[in-house]
C-alpha positions in Angstrom: 0.0 0.0 0.0 2.9 2.4 0.8 4.4 1.8 -2.6 1.0 2.4 -4.2 0.5 5.7 -2.3 3.9 7.0 -3.3 3.5 6.0 -7.0 0.0 7.5 -7.1 1.1 10.7 -5.5 3.9 11.1 -8.1 1.4 10.5 -11.0 -1.1 12.9 -9.5 1.4 15.7 -9.0 2.8 15.4 -12.6 1.4 18.4 -14.6 -1.4 17.5 -16.9 -4.9 18.4 -18.1 -6.3 18.3 -14.5 -3.7 20.8 -13.2 -4.2 23.0 -16.2 -8.0 23.1 -15.8 -8.0 23.5 -12.1 -5.5 26.4 -12.3 -7.7 28.2 -14.8 -10.8 27.6 -12.8 -9.2 28.8 -9.6 -8.1 32.0 -11.4 -11.4 32.7 -13.0 -13.8 31.3 -10.5 -11.9 31.7 -7.3 -11.4 28.9 -4.7 -14.9 27.6 -5.4 -14.2 27.3 -9.1 -11.0 25.4 -8.5 -12.5 23.0 -6.0 -15.6 22.3 -8.2 -13.3 21.4 -11.2 -11.3 19.2 -8.8 -14.5 17.4 -7.7 -15.6 17.0 -11.3 -12.2 15.6 -12.1 -12.2 13.1 -9.3 -15.7 11.9 -10.3 -14.4 11.4 -13.9 -11.5 9.4 -12.6 -13.8 7.4 -10.4 -15.9 6.4 -13.4 -12.9 4.9 -15.1 -11.5 3.3 -11.9 -14.8 1.6 -11.1 -15.2 0.4 -14.6 -11.6 -1.0 -14.5 -12.3 -2.8 -11.2 -15.3 -4.6 -12.7 -13.6 -5.3 -16.0 -15.7 -2.9 -18.1 -12.7 -0.8 -19.1 -11.0 -3.9 -20.6 -14.1 -4.4 -22.8 -14.0 -0.8 -23.9 -10.3 -1.0 -24.8 -11.0 -4.3 -26.6 -13.6 -2.6 -28.9 -11.8 -0.5 -31.6 -15.0 1.4 -32.4 -15.9 2.3 -28.8 -12.3 3.4 -28.1 -12.3 5.5 -31.3 -15.6 7.2 -30.5 -14.6 8.0 -26.9 -11.2 9.2 -28.1 -12.6 11.5 -30.7 -15.3 13.0 -28.4 -12.6 13.5 -25.6 -10.2 15.1 -28.0 -12.8 17.5 -29.4 -13.8 18.5 -25.9 -10.2 19.2 -24.8 -9.6 21.1 -28.1 -12.7 23.2 -27.4 -11.6 23.9 -23.8 -8.1 24.9 -25.1 -9.4 27.3 -27.7 -11.8 28.9 -25.3 -8.9 29.4 -22.8 -6.7 30.9 -25.6 -9.6 33.3 -26.4 -9.8 34.3 -22.8 -6.1 34.9 -22.7 -6.3 37.1 -25.7 -9.1 39.2 -24.0 -7.1 39.4 -20.8 -4.0 40.7 -22.7 -6.1 43.1 -24.7 -7.6 44.8 -21.6 -4.7 45.2 -19.2 -6.4 47.8 -17.2 -9.2 45.5 -16.2 -9.5 44.2 -12.6 -10.3 40.5 -12.6 -12.2 38.9 -9.7 -13.9 35.6 -9.2 -17.0 35.1 -11.3 -20.5 34.8 -10.0 -21.9 31.5 -8.8 -24.1 31.2 -11.9 -21.2 29.7 -13.8 -19.9 27.4 -11.1 -21.7 24.3 -12.5 -19.5 24.8 -15.6 -16.4 24.3 -13.6 -17.6 21.0 -12.2 -18.7 19.9 -15.7 -15.3 20.7 -17.2 -13.4 18.6 -14.7 -15.9 15.7 -15.0 -16.0 15.6 -18.8 -12.3 16.1 -19.4 -11.5 12.9 -17.4 -14.6 10.8 -18.2 -14.2 11.3 -22.0 -10.5 10.4 -21.9 -10.0 6.7 -22.9 -6.3 7.0 -21.9 -7.4 7.2 -18.3 -9.3 3.9 -18.7 -6.1 2.5 -20.1 -4.1 3.9 -17.2 -6.3 2.2 -14.5 -6.4 -1.1 -16.5 -2.6 -1.2 -16.5 -1.7 0.6 -13.2 -4.0 -1.0 -10.6 -3.3 -4.7 -11.4 0.4 -4.1 -10.5 -0.6 -3.6 -6.8 -3.2 -6.4 -6.5 -2.2 -9.4 -4.4 -1.8 -12.5 -6.6 -3.9 -14.5 -4.1 -6.7 -12.0 -3.6 -10.1 -13.7 -3.2 -12.0 -10.7 -4.5 -9.6 -8.7 -6.8 -12.4 -6.3 -7.7 -12.8 -5.3 -4.1 -9.1 -4.7 -3.8 -9.1 -2.7 -7.0 -12.0 -0.5 -5.7 -10.0 0.1 -2.4 -7.0 1.2 -4.4 -9.2 3.4 -6.6 -10.7 5.0 -3.4 -7.2 5.7 -2.1 -6.2 7.2 -5.4 -9.3 9.5 -5.2 -8.5 10.6 -1.7 -4.9 11.4 -2.7 -6.2 13.3 -5.7 -8.5 15.4 -3.5 -5.8 16.0 -0.9 -3.2 17.2 -3.4 -5.5 19.4 -5.5 -7.2 20.9 -2.5 -3.8 22.1 -1.3 -3.0 23.3 -4.8 -6.2 25.3 -5.1 -5.5 26.9 -1.7 -2.0 28.0 -2.9 -3.5 29.4 -6.1 -6.1 31.3 -4.0 -3.4 32.7 -1.7 -1.6 34.1 -4.8 -4.8 35.3 -6.4 -3.9 39.0 -6.3 -0.7 38.4 -8.2 -2.0 35.7 -10.6 -5.1 37.7 -11.5 -3.2 40.7 -12.8 -4.2 40.9 -16.5 -0.7 40.2 -18.0 0.0 37.3 -15.6 -3.5 35.9 -16.0 -3.2 36.1 -19.8 0.1 34.3 -19.7 -1.2 31.5 -17.5 -4.3 31.1 -19.6 -2.2 31.1 -22.8 0.0 28.3 -21.5 -3.0 26.4 -20.2 -4.8 26.8 -23.6 -1.7 25.5 -25.5 -1.4 22.6 -23.1 -5.0 21.6 -23.6 -4.8 21.9 -27.4 -1.6 19.8 -27.3 -3.3 17.2 -25.2 -6.3 17.1 -27.5 -4.0 16.5 -30.5 -2.1 13.8 -28.6 -5.3 12.1 -27.6 -6.6 12.2 -31.2 -3.5 10.4 -32.4 -3.4 7.9 -29.6 -3.7 4.1 -30.3 -5.1 1.3 -28.2 
């Protein structure tokens, strides 16, 4: 279990689409926006982790058509998020005299949805859980699915712990990070990361 926790923490802390989306949401929507994206993200991971535990992800990965459809939908969604973020970066850079604050609660559901869909529509996450979890399952386990669910729950708790801390750090630095030029730079990098991930996902193979 200790080995699993350490390996999972390293994987969670590696910069990726979750960190990019949570950073952007925390800047635009404040602490609530960042935490909602985090909750959506962990729910998306849980979908794949649960499916992997019961063998459903293996069926998905075995079906070329299902994998292709989910891959295309996920890539298109990431590409759309990336382009919207780049557009926001352009607007921020254009109006450097504006004062940016957290947005109103009416948009908060969108933060949760972005985190959920970006992970739930990514078949590479299904592939990750199918290949990662079995490495830590006891060979003589009487109920491997229960062990897999336990490891998935531990992974989710670690995810929530790390990104809760991350959002708090972003929130502490909010005055600096929400300056138009800084915000534009962060959103520009985030947008490029999301577009790059979308292209990488679109070209992925089973």
